[in-house]
C-alpha positions as CSV (number, residue, x, y, z in Angstrom):
1,M,-55.0,20.0,43.8
2,K,-54.2,19.4,40.1
3,E,-53.3,15.9,39.2
4,I,-50.8,15.2,36.4
5,S,-50.1,11.6,35.4
6,S,-46.6,10.2,35.2
7,E,-47.4,8.9,31.8
8,K,-48.1,12.4,30.6
9,I,-44.8,13.6,32.0
10,T,-43.0,10.8,30.2
11,E,-44.6,11.6,26.9
12,T,-43.8,15.3,27.3
13,V,-40.2,14.7,28.1
14,K,-39.8,12.2,25.2
15,K,-41.0,14.8,22.8
16,L,-38.9,17.6,24.3
17,C,-35.8,15.5,24.0
18,M,-36.4,15.1,20.3
19,D,-37.6,18.6,19.6
20,A,-34.6,20.2,21.5
21,N,-32.2,18.2,19.4
22,Y,-33.9,18.8,16.1
23,F,-35.2,22.3,16.3
24,L,-33.0,25.3,17.0
25,G,-34.9,28.1,18.8
26,E,-36.1,31.1,16.8
27,D,-34.2,33.4,19.1
28,V,-31.0,31.6,18.2
29,F,-31.8,31.6,14.4
30,K,-32.4,35.4,14.7
31,A,-29.2,35.9,16.6
32,L,-27.1,33.9,14.1
33,K,-28.5,35.8,11.2
34,E,-27.8,39.1,12.9
35,A,-24.3,37.8,13.6
36,L,-23.8,37.0,9.9
37,K,-24.6,40.6,9.0
38,M,-22.0,41.9,11.6
39,E,-19.2,39.4,10.9
40,E,-16.4,41.0,8.9
41,S,-14.2,37.9,8.4
42,P,-14.8,36.0,5.2
43,T,-14.0,32.8,7.0
44,G,-16.3,33.7,9.9
45,K,-19.1,34.6,7.5
46,S,-18.7,31.2,5.8
47,V,-18.8,29.4,9.1
48,L,-21.9,31.2,10.2
49,E,-23.6,30.4,6.9
50,Q,-22.8,26.7,7.3
51,I,-24.1,26.8,10.9
52,I,-27.4,28.3,9.8
53,K,-27.7,25.9,6.9
54,N,-27.1,22.9,9.2
55,A,-29.8,24.1,11.6
56,E,-32.2,24.5,8.7
57,I,-31.5,21.0,7.4
58,A,-31.9,19.5,10.9
59,K,-35.3,21.3,11.2
60,E,-36.6,20.1,7.8
61,E,-35.3,16.5,8.1
62,K,-35.9,16.1,11.9
63,L,-32.3,15.2,12.4
64,A,-30.0,16.1,15.3
65,I,-28.4,19.5,14.9
66,C,-25.2,18.0,16.3
67,Q,-23.8,14.5,16.6
68,D,-23.3,15.1,20.3
69,T,-26.9,15.0,21.5
70,G,-25.7,15.7,25.0
71,F,-26.3,14.9,28.6
72,T,-30.0,15.4,29.2
73,V,-30.4,18.2,31.7
74,V,-34.0,18.8,32.9
75,F,-35.2,21.9,34.7
76,I,-38.5,21.4,36.6
77,E,-40.7,24.0,38.2
78,L,-43.2,22.1,40.2
79,G,-46.2,23.9,41.5
80,Q,-46.9,23.1,45.1
81,E,-50.6,22.3,44.2
82,V,-49.6,19.6,41.7
83,H,-49.8,15.9,42.5
84,V,-47.9,13.5,40.2
85,A,-50.1,10.4,39.9
86,G,-49.1,6.9,38.8
87,G,-45.4,6.9,39.5
88,S,-42.5,9.1,40.7
89,L,-41.6,12.3,38.9
90,K,-38.0,11.3,38.7
91,E,-38.7,7.9,37.0
92,A,-41.3,9.5,34.7
93,I,-38.6,12.0,33.5
94,A,-36.0,9.2,33.1
95,E,-38.4,7.1,31.1
96,G,-39.2,10.0,28.8
97,V,-35.4,10.5,28.1
98,R,-35.0,6.8,27.5
99,Q,-37.9,6.8,24.9
100,G,-36.9,10.1,23.3
101,Y,-33.3,9.1,22.7
102,T,-34.2,5.7,21.5
103,E,-37.1,6.5,19.2
104,G,-35.5,9.7,18.1
105,Y,-32.3,8.0,17.0
106,L,-30.3,10.3,19.2
107,R,-26.7,9.4,20.2
108,K,-26.5,7.8,23.7
109,S,-23.5,9.4,25.5
110,I,-23.9,8.5,29.2
111,V,-21.6,6.0,31.0
112,K,-22.9,4.5,34.3
113,D,-19.7,4.2,36.3
114,P,-17.7,7.4,35.7
115,I,-14.4,6.0,37.1
116,T,-13.8,2.2,37.1
117,N,-16.1,0.8,34.4
118,P,-17.3,3.4,32.0
119,V,-19.9,1.3,30.1
120,N,-22.6,3.2,28.1
121,T,-26.0,3.0,29.7
122,G,-27.5,2.6,26.1
123,D,-30.4,5.0,26.5
124,N,-28.9,8.3,27.6
125,T,-30.1,7.9,31.2
126,P,-29.9,8.9,33.9
127,P,-30.7,12.6,33.3
128,I,-29.7,15.5,35.5
129,I,-32.8,16.9,37.1
130,H,-33.0,20.3,38.8
131,T,-36.3,20.8,40.7
132,E,-37.7,24.0,42.0
133,I,-40.9,24.1,44.1
134,V,-43.0,27.1,43.1
135,P,-46.5,28.4,43.9
136,G,-49.5,27.3,41.7
137,D,-50.8,24.3,39.9
138,K,-48.5,24.1,36.9
139,L,-45.6,21.9,36.0
140,K,-43.0,23.5,33.8
141,I,-40.5,21.2,32.1
142,T,-37.4,22.4,30.3
143,V,-35.1,19.9,28.5
144,A,-31.7,21.2,27.7
145,P,-29.3,18.7,26.1
146,K,-25.7,19.7,27.0
147,G,-22.8,18.6,24.8
148,G,-19.5,17.6,26.1
149,G,-17.3,20.0,24.1
150,S,-18.8,23.2,25.6
151,E,-19.3,21.6,29.0
152,N,-15.6,20.8,29.3
153,M,-14.9,24.5,29.0
154,S,-16.9,25.3,32.2
155,E,-15.3,26.5,35.4
156,V,-16.2,27.5,39.0
157,R,-13.9,29.9,40.7
158,M,-14.1,30.9,44.4
159,M,-13.0,34.5,44.0
160,K,-12.4,37.0,46.8
161,P,-15.0,39.6,47.6
162,A,-12.2,42.2,47.0
163,D,-11.9,41.0,43.4
164,G,-15.2,42.8,42.7
165,V,-16.8,43.5,39.3
166,E,-13.5,43.9,37.5
167,G,-12.3,40.5,38.8
168,L,-15.5,38.9,37.7
169,K,-15.3,40.5,34.2
170,N,-11.7,39.5,33.7
171,F,-12.4,35.9,34.8
172,V,-15.3,35.5,32.4
173,I,-13.6,37.1,29.4
174,D,-10.4,35.2,29.9
175,K,-12.2,31.9,30.2
176,V,-14.0,32.4,26.9
177,I,-10.8,33.5,25.1
178,K,-8.7,30.7,26.4
179,S,-11.5,28.2,25.4
180,G,-10.9,29.2,21.8
181,G,-12.8,27.0,19.3
182,N,-13.3,24.1,21.8
183,P,-16.9,25.1,22.7
184,C,-17.9,25.6,19.1
185,P,-18.5,29.4,19.0
186,P,-20.4,31.6,18.7
187,V,-21.3,30.7,22.2
188,V,-23.8,31.8,24.8
189,V,-21.9,32.5,28.0
190,G,-23.8,31.5,31.1
191,V,-22.5,33.2,34.3
192,G,-23.5,32.4,37.8
193,V,-22.6,34.7,40.7
194,G,-23.2,34.2,44.4
195,G,-24.7,31.4,46.5
196,T,-22.4,28.6,47.3
197,F,-19.9,26.5,45.3
198,E,-22.6,24.2,43.9
199,H,-25.3,26.7,43.5
200,T,-23.3,29.1,41.5
201,A,-22.7,26.4,38.9
202,Y,-26.5,25.7,38.8
203,L,-27.0,29.5,38.2
204,A,-24.5,29.5,35.3
205,K,-26.2,26.5,33.7
206,K,-29.6,28.2,34.0
207,A,-28.2,31.4,32.6
208,A,-26.8,29.5,29.6
209,I,-30.2,28.5,28.3
210,R,-31.9,31.9,28.8
211,D,-33.3,33.1,25.4
212,V,-30.8,35.1,23.4
213,G,-31.6,38.7,23.6
214,V,-33.3,38.5,27.0
215,H,-31.3,40.4,29.7
216,N,-31.2,40.1,33.4
217,P,-34.1,42.2,34.8
218,D,-31.7,44.3,37.0
219,P,-30.5,47.2,34.7
220,K,-27.0,47.2,36.3
221,I,-26.5,43.5,35.6
222,A,-27.9,43.8,32.1
223,K,-25.4,46.5,31.5
224,L,-22.6,44.2,32.8
225,E,-23.8,41.5,30.4
226,E,-23.4,43.9,27.4
227,E,-20.0,45.1,28.6
228,I,-18.6,41.6,28.9
229,L,-20.1,40.5,25.5
230,S,-18.5,43.5,23.8
231,E,-15.1,42.7,25.2
232,I,-15.4,39.0,24.3
233,N,-16.3,40.0,20.7
234,K,-13.2,42.1,20.5
235,S,-11.0,39.0,21.1
236,G,-10.9,37.8,17.5
237,V,-11.6,34.1,18.4
238,G,-14.6,34.2,16.0
239,P,-17.0,31.5,14.7
240,M,-15.7,28.0,15.5
241,G,-12.4,29.6,16.6
242,F,-11.3,30.5,13.0
243,G,-11.1,34.2,13.7
244,G,-13.6,36.9,13.3
245,R,-15.8,39.4,15.2
246,I,-18.5,37.2,16.6
247,T,-17.3,34.9,19.3
248,A,-20.4,35.0,21.5
249,L,-24.1,35.7,20.8
250,A,-24.9,36.6,24.4
251,V,-23.7,36.8,28.0
252,N,-26.3,35.9,30.5
253,I,-25.8,36.4,34.2
254,E,-27.8,34.9,37.1
255,V,-27.2,36.0,40.6
256,Y,-28.0,34.9,44.2
257,P,-27.1,36.3,47.6
258,R,-23.6,35.3,48.9
259,H,-21.8,34.9,52.2
260,I,-19.8,38.1,53.2
261,A,-16.5,36.1,52.9
262,T,-17.1,34.4,49.6
263,F,-17.5,35.5,45.9
264,P,-18.2,32.3,43.9
265,V,-18.4,32.8,40.1
266,A,-19.2,30.1,37.5
267,V,-19.0,30.1,33.7
268,N,-20.9,27.6,31.6
269,L,-20.6,27.9,27.9
270,N,-23.3,26.8,25.4
271,C,-22.2,26.1,21.9
272,H,-23.9,27.6,18.9
273,A,-26.4,24.7,19.0
274,I,-28.2,26.3,22.0
275,R,-30.7,23.5,22.6
276,H,-33.6,23.8,25.0
277,K,-37.4,23.3,24.8
278,T,-40.1,24.0,27.4
279,V,-43.6,22.8,28.0
280,I,-46.0,23.8,30.8
281,L,-48.5,21.2,31.9
């Protein structure tokens, strides 16, 4: 059995928190530059140029890409042959977030009591942790800071099985168009389909951080991703909602088997600062 120390996990998460907020992924840089070539609106072009410039400055100066450094969402793939030594996995991750957001001078955005006494925790903890047990002796950690503006545009809809593919498409497209400039487009549209009420939202979140340009391995779903993206980019919402051709960079769909009487669909939008970094220990 492979042993990984809790201290190593904390150090890794700390670095991932800072790197995810400072360094936009190369897949996103490439997609934004391609979008700039395709955008026909002068205002849209100007906005995309500013987005790219902002990301380049953040990378060079090691500054946050956006002032909203997000709720820290952590995806864990824990090999069943891994033993975490020296402390709990959950506490090790939380400590990494605490250190990363403090030492990285990242905005702290989490309030402890969400209803009666919304006082800031002061260190961006606790994080949201999604853990999946997988075969092997590796620990895969993905940190994905999620800003409030795009998160507020998310929705789960318990559709009817009879709504079918067309109902799904209409829901996703309508959601993006009605969101307008609120999620800071061009967005990545994460779509979850199937499972249960809570699982479909998880699928959408997971889909929202898939690398831009990587499609679902099922050819039929990949084709659906492209169809929905094409329709969204005909909407005219454009970069930052100022009008134009490029409203979304990608539509990513994740699926799971569903009950015969249900058809849950979730949409989770990721703003143009599509932040996530991964390390495998």
